[in-house]
N, C-alpha and C positions, 0 to 999 in steps of 0.2 A: 771698042774695047780697048782699054788701057792693057801695057804689058806687066805678065806677072813679075812682080817683085821676086828675088830668091826663088827661080822658077825649080831647081832640082829639090830645094827641101820643101817648097810647095805641094808639087807633084807627091812628093814620098808620104805627107802629112795626109794630102786628099786621097790616095790609095790606103792609107790606114781607115780613113772616114768610110770609104767605101766598103772593106773589109767588115767593118763592124754592121754595116748596115744589110750587108749580104747574108750576114749570120745573126741579126737578131731582127730584121727587119722594123716596121713600124710598130706604133701602139705603145712603148715604153714611156715611162717619165726621163727625162734629162739626166736624172742622176743614173740610171741604169745605164744610159750611151756614156755618160762621162767615166764611168768606172770600167764599162768595155774599152774604152778607148783608151784608157790609162794601161790596160793589159797589152794592147795591140801596140801602140807606141814603145810600149819598154821590149815588147817582142820582136820589134822592127829595127831598135837600136835608135829612135829618136828621141834625143834628149829634150826633156819637158819638164816644167815645174806646172802642177794642179793647183787650180784657185790662187793664182798669183795676184797679190796685192801691188798693184802699182801707183805711184803718186800721182797727184793733180796739183794742177798750179791755175791761179786766176789772177791776170794784171802782174804777173811774176812772183805772185806770192803762193806758197805752197797751201794747200788746203788740208784740213784735218780729214775730210772723207778721204777714202781708196776706191781707185776704180779695181774689181775683183774679175780678173779674165776668167775664162773656164781654165785656158791652157796658154802658157808662154811655151813656145818651141824654138828650140835652137837660140835661145836667148834674145831673138828677136821678130818673131811671128805669133802674133795673139791669134788665137783659136777661140773664136765663140761658137757653142753647140746649141742647137733650137730642136726641140721635139714637138714640131708643129705641121699642121697639114700645109700652110702657106706662108713664105715671108712677106711681111707687109713693110712699108716704110720706117716704121720704128726701129724693126731688128737692122736695118740696113742704117741707120742714124746711130744706133749704139755701138756698131763697129766701127763705122767712120770716126766718132768723136773717141 
């Protein structure tokens, strides 16, 4: 396993995610968890932008299409939330890309 980048910030974000899960459990749509996590991140004082549009490039040229992350935290950590029973390779690929 590789080392966690931005360890302190990442642990705080994970704590916010666990708090939402502890209070909401499973079975809701992603949009519900998105809204709950916005509240939790605000309460914890974690800076974030929700539904942040990020530029994409191909061979040095900017694309018209944008990547929309669920959250951009601390101006450097992309947070993608999933309301699924199991993570599959497509979910991992989305985050890695």
